[in-house]
N, C-alpha and C positions, 0 to 999 in steps of 0.2 A: 503492500500501501504505498500513495507515495504522499506529499507534502500537500495534494492540490486532488487529493480523494480520499476522504470521509466515508464513512460504515457505519451504520444505524442499525440496531430494531430496538422496540418498545417490549418491555417487561413490566409487565403489574399496573402499567399507567405510566413508568417512568420513559423514560427514553435513555440508551446508555447505547455509548461506542464500543462498539465489537468487529473486528476486523473476520468475524465466522459467521455473522447476521444473518439470521437465513431466515423471512427471504431475502434478498441483498439488495438494503439502500444506500445507494453512492450518491455524492453530495460532489461533485465534479466542473473541472472548468471544459464550456464549450469547445467542443471543435470542429474542422471542416465535416468530415463525416457524420457531423451530427446535424447540418445544416437541413436537409431534405425535411427532415423530422421534427424539429423545430419547427418549422414553417407550422407544416398539419397543426402542433399545438397551439402557437399563438392564435392561429384562424380560430379552432373550437374555444380558445381560452376567450377572446375577444373578438366575440359575433358583430361587434360594429366597425371594425375595422374590417376589410376585405382581406384576398389572400394577396391580391398583389401589393396592399400597404405591406407588409409583413414580406413577400419579397423583397423589394426597394428598403427596404432598414435592415434586415441583413446585410444584402450588396454594400449598403454605405457601412457596413461595418464592417465586412470581409476587407474591402479597400481603400479605405483610410489612415491613415500614419496611427501609431499606437504607442505611447510611452512604451518605453523597454520593461521588459520583467512584470508587464500588466497584463491580463487577460484581454484578448479581443473581441470577444461576442460579450462574456458574463460567466456564470453558473446554471446547471443545469443539476435538478434531482430525478434518477434513474429506480425502478422497481425493476431485477431482473435487467433486462435490455429496453427498457419500455421507459419513455420517457412522461416525466409527472410531474414536474415542477422546473420550474426557471424567474429565472432571472437578466434583462442582459442593461450591461455597462458602459459606461460611452468613457472612455479616460481620456483627461489630455490634458498636457502641460502648461503651464502656466510659466513666463519666465525661467525657461529653459527646464530644469528639474525639478528647479525651488520651491516651486509650487505644482502640486497633480492633482485637479476637479474631476471628479469623476459621479455623469447623469445615470440613476438610475431608475429603470425604466420597464417596465410591463413585467411586474414581479405575478408569481401563474405556478396554484398547484391546487393538483386534482384535487378529488372531495376526501376525499379516501385517502387520504395521506396529507392531512392539513396539519396533522400531529405532526411533519417533521417542517412544515416553514420555517419554524423560526430558524432550524439549521441550514435554509438555504440561505437566509439571512446573515447569520453570525459566519458564515464562508464569502460569503460578497464581501462586506465591510469587514474584515480582517485587515485590510491595511489602514495600521491608527494615523499612517502620514497624509495621508488623500482628505483632502471635502468632499464628502457625499452631498447633491443634490436632489430631493424630489420634488420634481417643477410643476407632475399633472394626477395629485393624490386623490383618489376619490375621496369625498365628503365622508365616504362609512368608513375609508380606512387611515383617518387623519387618529382617533384614539390609540392604534395600534404602529401607526410613525413615532406617535411621540412615545410611545413602554417602550420601544428600540431604539430611544434617545437621542429623535429628530427634535429640531425645533424651527418652528416658523421663522425666517427671516422676512419674509412681505405676506400681510393678512389682507392684501385686494390688488384690484385695480381698475385704470381708469377707462371707460373709452370715449375716446376724444376726437372731436371734430377742428381737427389745427388748422386749418385753414381760416376757417373766423378766430382764430387769436390774433391780435394786433399785430401792427407789421415793425418790424428789429430794424433800427438805422446803419446805415454802412454795412450790411448783412448780407451776401451771396450765398449760393448754394448751387453746389453742380454735384454734377450724378462724380462717382469718383472714379478715377482712370489709373490704372496699376499702370498705365508708364507713367504719370506724371508725378512729380518732382514733389511734394506735399512741405519742404523745409524738414528742419528737426523738432517744427510742429505735432507732428506725427509717426510715433516712432516705431520699429521696425516691426515690436509685436504687434500693434496695433493695424500695420499696412496690412501684415498678413494675416488676423481675422477677417479684415474686408474682405482680402482676392479669398481666400477656403470659403469666407460667410456664399460672394457672389456667385462662387460655385456652385456652392448649395440649392441655389435660386433667390438669394435675399438680395433684396435690395440698398445698394451702398451710397451712401450721399457725405459729402462736407461741404459743409460750411465756413466760411472764413470771414473771420469777426476780428478786424485790428491785425490781418496777419497771420493769425493763429488757423490751425485747422484744425477743426472739432468732426470728429468720426462720429455717423450712424447706420447701424444698419437692420431691414426691417422685413420679416418673413409674408411673405400675403400666407393667407391662412381667410375661414369661412365661419363667419359668428351665428346665433342664435341660429342653431341647428342649423346648419349650414348652407344658409338662404343668400345672409349680407356679406360681401366681397371686404373684408380687413386687411391691413398690417400690424401684426404684431412689434412690436421693439427690439430687438433681441440683442443689438449693442449701441451702449452710447455712455461715455463718464462719468455724468452725473445725469438720473430724470431732470436737473432743476435747467441743467443745460437745456435740455427738449423742452421741457416749458416752456421758459426766457428765448427762442428762437424759433416756436412752432408755428406763428404765423409765415416767413417763408418756405421753412420746412415743408409747413402744409398744401400752400400754395405750387409751390415745386409738384410731392403727389402727387394734386389733383390729376396736373399735364398728363398726372398718367395714369390715371381714373381711378384712383386713393384716396377715398374722398374719409376714414375710418382711420384709428389708430389703437390698438390697446397698447397698455402698457402697464407695469405693474409697478404700487403707488401704497405707499401707508395713510392715504388720505390725498385728497382736493390739492393740484398744483397752483398757486398765483399766475391768473393770466391766462391759464388753458383752458378753454371752452370743450367739458365736456361732462361724464356724472361719472362719478366713484362709487364703484361695487366693494363694502366690505364681504370679507370673507369668500370673496369670489375670486378663482385663482391665484388660493393659496403657494405656498411654496415652502420645503421642507430646508435644510440642511444638518448635517451632523460633520464634527472634525473641526481642524484644528485656525479654519479660514472661514468667516462667514464673509457670504457672496454679498458682490454689491447692488443692491435691487439699481433694474436697467440693464443688468448683462446675464444673458440666456445663452452665449456664445455655446457654440458644441452639447446642445439640450438634445432630447431626443425630439423638443419640436423641431428644431434646423434640422437634423438629419433626415426624422424621419415623414415630417409632420404633425403642426397640429390637429 
């Protein structure tokens, strides 16, 4: 039994680690040989998502760069040779290898094996130096998430119409161009973030204010049961920057046919036209670095689609 494989059995209501357990329950890293069965399990587990959605999600994990020594796909539970549980993990490095973030997604265990669900979570969260985030927890799972040591770092969101915000003096907004030199105001990490997220389908923009380049990235999504096309703000340095520059940004977005923007917030933001919803879009984290509100980079919403 290697370090990535744990074997368990349930005895008299207790779960014990037993290398010789029968029937054999294994918790191990997902590898490329698991992907066909994993697609079927995820399609069954999350019926609101299509099989093509999960094919796309797994392909994104298979082809993206993952920090060394971390799982590419996540972990699964097996009973014998049958997949009965899964959690997908998206690891990304920030500031080189100094800070590693992991977006946890798609946690599911078959009903007959729910007693082992905590073991799957323990395996997934074994990396003490990593900050884990959960950006799309169902409201029914909030108590379970909190019981597993997660803290809420954002408790609401705003649905805004930024084009209705007042003008901002001496501001110019441009679509991000990877071939353009924006000077030292846009550091290498931010440039790489915009390049990679544009490749994921995000809209990337630069606001120029007194010679400073201020970056923003938005991911298209649909809201209100899939009826209303909106944009999700997935990257900015500070949500107050977006609120302050919402007018010119919103008018640029409107030229692309995008009127509504969703963004994480702890309350209404000054100057931003929109409605705040508390306890909607709650975000959680666990680990050494509290996430910044307004940063959903390399999350499941970006890679898989909201």
